[in-house]
VOPAGU-2260 file (C-alpha; in pm, 1 decimal, decimal comma):
REM VOPAGU-2260
SITE   aa  ch    i         X         Y         Z
SITE  MET   A    0    1603,1   25656,5   18744,0
SITE  LYS   A    1    1253,3   25522,9   18678,0
SITE  ASN   A    2    1123,4   25873,9   18597,8
SITE  PHE   A    3    1413,1   25925,7   18355,2
SITE  PHE   A    4    1334,0   25597,5   18178,2
SITE  THR   A    5     960,9   25669,3   18146,0
SITE  LYS   A    6    1033,5   26010,4   17990,9
SITE  LEU   A    7    1225,3   25851,6   17704,0
SITE  PRO   A    8    1045,1   25789,7   17370,1
SITE  PRO   A    9     876,0   25444,9   17354,2
SITE  GLU   A   10    1117,0   25333,8   17079,5
SITE  ILE   A   11    1420,1   25406,9   17301,9
SITE  GLN   A   12    1258,1   25244,2   17604,9
SITE  GLY   A   13    1186,6   24933,6   17399,4
SITE  GLY   A   14    1539,7   24932,2   17257,9
SITE  LEU   A   15    1699,2   24950,7   17602,3
SITE  LEU   A   16    1477,7   24666,7   17724,6
SITE  ILE   A   17    1588,2   24455,1   17426,8
SITE  ILE   A   18    1957,4   24517,6   17502,3
SITE  LEU   A   19    1902,6   24428,2   17868,5
SITE  ALA   A   20    1714,2   24114,7   17762,1
SITE  PHE   A   21    2004,7   23996,5   17545,3
SITE  VAL   A   22    2254,4   24063,9   17824,3
SITE  ILE   A   23    2063,2   23786,1   18003,0
SITE  ILE   A   24    1964,6   23568,0   17705,2
SITE  GLY   A   25    2315,1   23555,1   17550,2
SITE  PRO   A   26    2490,2   23363,4   17830,8
SITE  ASN   A   27    2162,4   23194,5   17931,1
SITE  ASP   A   28    2105,6   23027,2   17593,3
SITE  ILE   A   29    2461,9   22903,1   17574,1
SITE  LEU   A   30    2361,7   22660,1   17850,1
SITE  VAL   A   31    2146,5   22468,5   17598,8
SITE  PRO   A   32    2438,1   22287,1   17425,5
SITE  LEU   A   33    2543,3   22167,4   17772,9
SITE  ILE   A   34    2186,1   22056,6   17849,7
SITE  SER   A   35    2165,9   21872,9   17514,8
SITE  GLU   A   36    2447,0   21639,2   17624,0
SITE  GLU   A   37    2206,6   21468,8   17868,5
SITE  SER   A   38    1853,4   21575,3   17775,1
SITE  SER   A   39    1630,2   21584,0   17468,7
SITE  LEU   A   40    1477,4   21896,9   17317,6
SITE  TRP   A   41    1131,7   21783,8   17430,9
SITE  GLN   A   42    1230,5   21697,6   17788,4
SITE  PHE   A   43    1408,8   22032,0   17816,1
SITE  HIS   A   44    1103,6   22231,8   17703,1
SITE  LEU   A   45     863,5   22029,3   17918,0
SITE  CYS   A   46    1070,3   22072,6   18234,4
SITE  ARG   A   47    1156,0   22435,5   18163,2
SITE  SER   A   48     790,1   22519,3   18103,1
SITE  ILE   A   49     680,8   22352,3   18427,2
SITE  ILE   A   50     935,0   22561,7   18619,2
SITE  VAL   A   51     851,0   22888,9   18443,2
SITE  ILE   A   52     472,3   22838,5   18464,6
SITE  SER   A   53     508,4   22768,9   18838,0
SITE  LEU   A   54     706,6   23090,7   18881,1
SITE  ILE   A   55     451,8   23292,3   18680,5
SITE  CYS   A   56     163,4   23153,3   18887,5
SITE  MET   A   57     351,1   23243,1   19207,8
SITE  ILE   A   58     406,0   23598,3   19080,9
SITE  MET   A   59      37,6   23630,1   18987,1
SITE  LEU   A   60     -71,5   23505,4   19330,3
SITE  ILE   A   61     163,3   23736,8   19518,1
SITE  SER   A   62      73,2   24038,9   19304,1
SITE  ARG   A   63    -294,7   23933,3   19302,9
SITE  LYS   A   64    -314,3   23964,0   18925,7
SITE  LYS   A   65    -578,9   23771,9   18733,5
SITE  LEU   A   66    -546,2   23589,4   18403,1
SITE  ILE   A   67    -713,9   23839,2   18171,7
SITE  VAL   A   68    -706,0   23787,8   17795,2
SITE  VAL   A   69    -834,8   24060,9   17564,2
SITE  ASN   A   70    -819,4   23855,6   17243,2
SITE  TRP   A   71    -785,3   23478,0   17284,4
SITE  SER   A   72    -734,4   23410,4   16912,8
SITE  ALA   A   73    -450,1   23662,8   16887,8
SITE  VAL   A   74    -276,6   23529,3   17200,0
SITE  ILE   A   75    -300,7   23167,5   17080,3
SITE  ILE   A   76    -169,9   23256,0   16732,9
SITE  ARG   A   77     119,3   23451,8   16884,5
SITE  SER   A   78     203,3   23164,6   17120,6
SITE  LEU   A   79     208,2   22908,7   16838,0
SITE  LEU   A   80     429,1   23130,0   16619,4
SITE  TYR   A   81     683,7   23183,6   16895,9
SITE  THR   A   82     667,6   22816,9   16995,2
SITE  THR   A   83     761,9   22708,1   16643,6
SITE  SER   A   84    1041,0   22964,2   16629,5
SITE  MET   A   85    1187,1   22866,9   16968,4
SITE  LEU   A   86    1169,2   22492,4   16901,6
SITE  ILE   A   87    1380,2   22552,4   16591,8
SITE  TYR   A   88    1616,1   22792,5   16771,5
SITE  PHE   A   89    1691,8   22570,7   17071,0
SITE  GLY   A   90    1707,0   22257,9   16857,9
SITE  CYS   A   91    1974,6   22412,2   16635,7
SITE  LEU   A   92    2185,8   22520,8   16934,0
SITE  SER   A   93    2277,5   22155,1   16989,5
SITE  PHE   A   94    2473,9   22127,6   16661,9
SITE  LEU   A   95    2540,4   22484,5   16537,5
SITE  SER   A   96    2720,2   22774,0   16708,2
SITE  ILE   A   97    2498,0   23029,7   16881,3
SITE  ALA   A   98    2626,9   23305,8   16650,6
SITE  VAL   A   99    2527,9   23113,8   16335,8
SITE  VAL   A  100    2187,2   23014,6   16476,6
SITE  GLY   A  101    2132,0   23374,2   16587,3
SITE  ALA   A  102    2218,8   23502,1   16240,6
SITE  GLY   A  103    1954,4   23276,4   16089,5
SITE  MET   A  104    1697,2   23388,9   16345,8
SITE  PHE   A  105    1776,7   23755,2   16287,5
SITE  THR   A  106    1681,2   23736,8   15925,6
SITE  SER   A  107    1344,6   23823,2   16086,5
SITE  PRO   A  108    1359,8   24195,4   15982,0
SITE  ILE   A  109    1380,0   24081,4   15619,9
SITE  PHE   A  110    1078,4   23856,5   15671,3
SITE  VAL   A  111     892,5   24141,2   15846,4
SITE  LEU   A  112     949,7   24349,4   15533,8
SITE  VAL   A  113     831,0   24079,8   15293,2
SITE  ILE   A  114     530,1   23984,8   15508,1
SITE  SER   A  115     428,9   24352,0   15548,7
SITE  TYR   A  116     436,1   24390,3   15171,9
SITE  PHE   A  117     206,4   24093,6   15106,2
SITE  LEU   A  118     -26,6   24126,9   15407,3
SITE  TYR   A  119     -46,4   24502,1   15456,2
SITE  LYS   A  120      46,5   24623,0   15106,2
SITE  GLU   A  121     329,8   24837,1   15240,4
SITE  VAL   A  122     537,8   25007,0   14970,8
SITE  ILE   A  123     888,6   24865,2   14926,8
SITE  GLY   A  124    1140,6   25114,1   14792,6
SITE  PHE   A  125    1491,0   25073,1   14653,1
SITE  ARG   A  126    1654,4   25066,7   14998,8
SITE  ARG   A  127    1434,8   24784,8   15121,5
SITE  ILE   A  128    1480,8   24579,5   14806,1
SITE  SER   A  129    1856,6   24627,4   14846,4
SITE  ALA   A  130    1828,0   24507,6   15207,3
SITE  VAL   A  131    1652,7   24188,6   15097,5
SITE  ILE   A  132    1924,3   24118,8   14839,7
SITE  ILE   A  133    2207,5   24190,9   15086,8
SITE  GLY   A  134    2042,8   23980,7   15355,7
SITE  SER   A  135    1989,3   23693,0   15114,4
SITE  ILE   A  136    2358,8   23699,0   15019,9
SITE  GLY   A  137    2441,7   23697,5   15390,9
SITE  VAL   A  138    2225,0   23390,7   15441,3
SITE  TRP   A  139    2403,3   23216,9   15153,4
SITE  PHE   A  140    2743,7   23281,2   15313,3
SITE  ILE   A  141    2625,6   23148,0   15650,7
SITE  LEU   A  142    2473,2   22835,6   15496,7
SITE  ASP   A  143    2795,2   22778,4   15299,3
SITE  PRO   A  144    2633,4   22511,5   15076,9
SITE  PHE   A  145    2969,9   22400,6   14934,9
SITE  ASN   A  146    3097,7   22301,4   15279,3
SITE  GLU   A  147    3124,0   21924,0   15322,1
SITE  LYS   A  148    2940,1   21952,7   15657,9
SITE  PHE   A  149    2640,2   22123,5   15496,2
SITE  SER   A  150    2300,9   21956,9   15546,9
SITE  PHE   A  151    1930,1   22033,2   15539,2
SITE  PHE   A  152    1943,5   22126,6   15907,8
SITE  ASN   A  153    2153,5   22434,3   15824,0
SITE  PHE   A  154    1834,8   22585,1   15679,8
SITE  LEU   A  155    1639,6   22551,8   16004,2
SITE  PRO   A  156    1748,5   22883,2   16167,0
SITE  ILE   A  157    1619,4   23066,9   15858,0
SITE  PHE   A  158    1275,3   22912,2   15905,9
SITE  GLY   A  159    1302,3   23007,4   16271,6
SITE  GLY   A  160    1363,2   23367,5   16164,9
SITE  ALA   A  161    1043,0   23366,0   15958,8
SITE  PHE   A  162     830,6   23248,7   16252,5
SITE  LEU   A  163    1009,1   23493,5   16483,7
SITE  ALA   A  164     913,0   23776,9   16247,4
SITE  LEU   A  165     549,0   23666,9   16250,7
SITE  GLY   A  166     552,7   23641,2   16630,3
SITE  ASN   A  167     702,4   23987,7   16673,0
SITE  MET   A  168     444,7   24136,2   16435,5
SITE  ALA   A  169     163,5   23960,3   16622,0
SITE  THR   A  170     288,1   24101,7   16953,2
SITE  TRP   A  171     281,0   24459,0   16821,8
SITE  ARG   A  172     -23,8   24447,5   16595,4
SITE  LEU   A  173    -250,5   24204,3   16783,3
SITE  CYS   A  174    -135,3   24176,8   17145,4
SITE  SER   A  175     -17,0   24523,9   17248,8
SITE  LYS   A  176    -297,7   24550,3   17507,3
SITE  GLU   A  177    -243,1   24208,2   17661,9
SITE  ASN   A  178     -97,8   24157,3   18009,6
SITE  LEU   A  179     273,8   24069,9   18007,5
SITE  LEU   A  180     239,3   23774,6   18246,3
SITE  THR   A  181     -55,1   23641,2   18046,5
SITE  LEU   A  182     142,9   23642,3   17720,9
SITE  ASN   A  183     437,7   23465,5   17881,4
SITE  LEU   A  184     212,7   23213,2   18054,8
SITE  MET   A  185      37,6   23122,8   17729,4
SITE  PHE   A  186     367,8   23092,8   17542,5
SITE  PHE   A  187     518,0   22855,6   17798,5
SITE  LEU   A  188     194,2   22654,5   17811,2
SITE  SER   A  189     217,6   22616,8   17433,5
SITE  ILE   A  190     583,1   22515,6   17417,1
SITE  GLY   A  191     544,9   22299,2   17729,5
SITE  LEU   A  192     259,1   22109,5   17564,6
SITE  CYS   A  193     483,1   22049,7   17261,4
SITE  GLY   A  194     750,6   21922,8   17498,8
SITE  LEU   A  195     501,9   21681,4   17657,1
SITE  ILE   A  196     377,5   21551,0   17320,8
SITE  GLY   A  197     732,4   21518,3   17189,0
SITE  THR   A  198     844,6   21331,3   17500,8
SITE  ILE   A  199     553,3   21085,5   17474,4
SITE  VAL   A  200     614,4   21023,0   17103,7
SITE  ILE   A  201     992,4   20978,7   17142,0
SITE  ASN   A  202     951,4   20736,1   17432,4
SITE  SER   A  203     675,4   20539,2   17257,7
SITE  TYR   A  204     859,7   20464,8   16934,3
SITE  ASP   A  205    1208,9   20344,4   16850,7
SITE  MET   A  206    1341,7   20658,8   16682,3
SITE  VAL   A  207    1683,8   20501,9   16625,7
SITE  THR   A  208    1539,6   20297,0   16338,9
SITE  ILE   A  209    1456,2   20613,1   16139,9
SITE  ASN   A  210    1674,6   20614,9   15830,9
SITE  PHE   A  211    1749,2   20988,2   15842,5
SITE  PRO   A  212    2040,8   21175,9   16006,1
SITE  ILE   A  213    1848,7   21352,3   16285,8
SITE  PRO   A  214    2052,6   21520,9   16565,7
SITE  ASP   A  215    2036,7   21328,2   16895,3
SITE  PHE   A  216    1885,6   21627,4   17077,3
SITE  PHE   A  217    1566,2   21580,4   16873,6
SITE  ILE   A  218    1520,7   21207,0   16933,2
SITE  SER   A  219    1678,3   21129,8   17273,6
SITE  GLU   A  220    1451,9   20956,2   17524,6
SITE  TRP   A  221    1365,7   21083,3   17873,0
SITE  THR   A  222    1653,1   21068,3   18118,7
SITE  ASN   A  223    1670,0   21119,0   18494,3
SITE  GLY   A  224    1992,0   21307,1   18434,2
SITE  SER   A  225    2253,0   21435,4   18674,3
SITE  GLN   A  226    2226,9   21707,2   18935,7
SITE  LEU   A  227    2414,8   21933,0   18694,0
SITE  LEU   A  228    2148,1   21881,8   18425,2
SITE  TRP   A  229    1862,8   21987,5   18653,1
SITE  SER   A  230    2063,7   22281,7   18785,6
SITE  LEU   A  231    2125,9   22402,4   18429,6
SITE  ILE   A  232    1757,2   22362,2   18335,2
SITE  LEU   A  233    1653,0   22557,8   18647,5
SITE  LEU   A  234    1902,6   22835,2   18573,8
SITE  GLN   A  235    1800,6   22847,4   18207,2
SITE  SER   A  236    1431,5   22862,6   18305,6
SITE  ILE   A  237    1476,1   23161,8   18535,5
SITE  GLY   A  238    1687,4   23344,3   18277,1
SITE  SER   A  239    1430,2   23271,5   18005,6
SITE  LEU   A  240    1142,9   23407,8   18212,6
SITE  ILE   A  241    1325,7   23735,3   18274,7
SITE  GLY   A  242    1466,9   23768,5   17921,1
SITE  ILE   A  243    1146,2   23681,1   17737,4
SITE  GLY   A  244     949,4   23907,8   17970,6
SITE  LEU   A  245    1174,3   24201,8   17881,1
SITE  LEU   A  246    1147,7   24125,9   17507,4
SITE  THR   A  247     768,6   24093,1   17523,0
SITE  LYS   A  248     738,1   24426,7   17701,4
SITE  ALA   A  249     966,6   24588,8   17445,0
SITE  TYR   A  250     766,3   24462,3   17146,6
SITE  GLN   A  251     446,4   24590,3   17308,6
SITE  MET   A  252     590,3   24941,5   17335,0
SITE  ALA   A  253     687,4   25016,8   16974,2
SITE  ASP   A  254     663,9   24897,2   16615,7
SITE  THR   A  255     893,2   24607,0   16530,2
SITE  SER   A  256    1054,8   24808,9   16249,0
SITE  TYR   A  257    1187,3   25056,8   16507,2
SITE  LEU   A  258    1325,3   24792,7   16741,3
SITE  ASN   A  259    1497,1   24561,7   16492,0
SITE  VAL   A  260    1830,2   24744,2   16508,3
SITE  PHE   A  261    1859,0   24686,6   16885,2
SITE  GLU   A  262    1820,3   24311,4   16836,3
SITE  TYR   A  263    2170,4   24285,9   16693,2
SITE  SER   A  264    2316,0   24339,6   17040,4
SITE  PHE   A  265    2246,4   23964,9   17065,4
SITE  PHE   A  266    2559,7   23892,7   16861,3
SITE  ILE   A  267    2778,8   24078,1   17109,7
SITE  PHE   A  268    2657,4   23900,4   17422,9
SITE  ALA   A  269    2579,2   23559,3   17268,5
SITE  GLY   A  270    2896,6   23549,7   17058,2
SITE  PHE   A  271    3117,0   23636,3   17355,8
SITE  SER   A  272    2936,5   23382,7   17576,5
SITE  GLY   A  273    2975,9   23109,4   17313,3
SITE  TRP   A  274    3348,1   23178,9   17286,3
SITE  PHE   A  275    3409,3   23221,8   17661,1
SITE  ILE   A  276    3202,2   22926,0   17787,9
SITE  LEU   A  277    3220,9   22672,7   17503,4
SITE  GLY   A  278    3512,8   22796,2   17295,1
SITE  GLN   A  279    3286,7   22838,6   16991,1
SITE  THR   A  280    3434,8   23016,2   16690,0
SITE  ILE   A  281    3293,3   23110,0   16351,1
SITE  SER   A  282    3450,2   23088,3   16006,4
SITE  LEU   A  283    3536,9   23380,3   15781,0
SITE  TYR   A  284    3239,4   23290,8   15558,2
SITE  GLU   A  285    3002,5   23291,6   15855,2
SITE  SER   A  286    3144,1   23620,7   15986,9
SITE  PHE   A  287    3090,6   23788,2   15650,7
SITE  GLY   A  288    2735,8   23651,4   15631,6
SITE  ILE   A  289    2651,3   23780,5   15980,4
SITE  ILE   A  290    2781,0   24127,5   15890,0
SITE  LEU   A  291    2567,7   24134,8   15572,8
SITE  ILE   A  292    2253,6   24030,9   15765,3
SITE  ILE   A  293    2316,9   24303,7   16024,7
SITE  ILE   A  294    2363,2   24562,7   15747,5
SITE  ALA   A  295    2040,1   24445,0   15582,3
SITE  GLY   A  296    1851,3   24473,5   15911,5
SITE  ILE   A  297    1979,7   24825,7   15973,5
SITE  ILE   A  298    1880,7   24931,3   15620,6
SITE  VAL   A  299    1530,0   24792,0   15674,4
SITE  THR   A  300    1500,3   24980,9   16004,4
SITE  ILE   A  301    1622,4   25313,7   15863,7
SITE  ALA   A  302    1405,1   25282,9   15552,4
SITE  GLY   A  303    1102,3   25195,1   15765,2
SITE  ARG   A  304    1149,5   25494,9   15992,4
SITE  ARG   A  305    1191,1   25735,0   15698,8
SITE  SER   A  306     878,1   25593,9   15537,6
SITE  GLN   A  307     674,4   25643,6   15856,2
SITE  PHE   A  308     818,4   25993,2   15901,1
SITE  LYS   A  309     703,4   26093,4   15552,1
SITE  ASN   A  310     356,3   25956,8   15619,3
């Protein structure tokens, strides 16, 4: 089986790893709304990072692997980009459905296209411009600005998608030679440090007095929590380590533009998990928006592959 897998093209290997990752991440991330009922975003990331970093260190000791970094600047930049993206992603899961948050995050192929144009002067043809327009319309439907429940926080997953795009590009262009455990260790150190700082700030100031409608998950103080809370955090930590490890390996194997189309398997596993575990549903507007974003991502992928084939 291993020999069969290694004989596949890198793009297919990476795609299969992404699908496997989302089989784990879909139901794993749906635990976050349950965690948010007792914990804060910052406590969750601090505790999760401590668990994951401990597991990574154990793996490195057992396998006798050393912490080797080829390019410190690239690894730090990548870690900060993913940290920002994941803080937004997990924060939004406390008040938006996982399908809607995922749709915002998976505007990343559109951002990859725009960023590649400005940073690397890549040519954007008619197909890619069409994809940007279609994706933008999809975002508008998901945001549903005329809904009475609409707020500034509905925009957050879109910003998360931008930072996710930058992180994916950094993994492929800057960190393809880095050790997988090293990349994961640095990411969890980064997001764990944010969790520590956030926890200290939240517990040092009376956030309730802030005259702004901030979701409780962002401003809740440290809690000892129940046995269920710590069990969920432990389970989520183990799932995250495996899922993020698979994604990191995938993005090291092939260009992001080839792998984007496989990312949409997230909607299958996450959407089903949200419905099955939490009874989450999405509106007709949101469904239409998700479909448009998926179509835009597929167009970007196909156009990118044709462009590289011609070159």
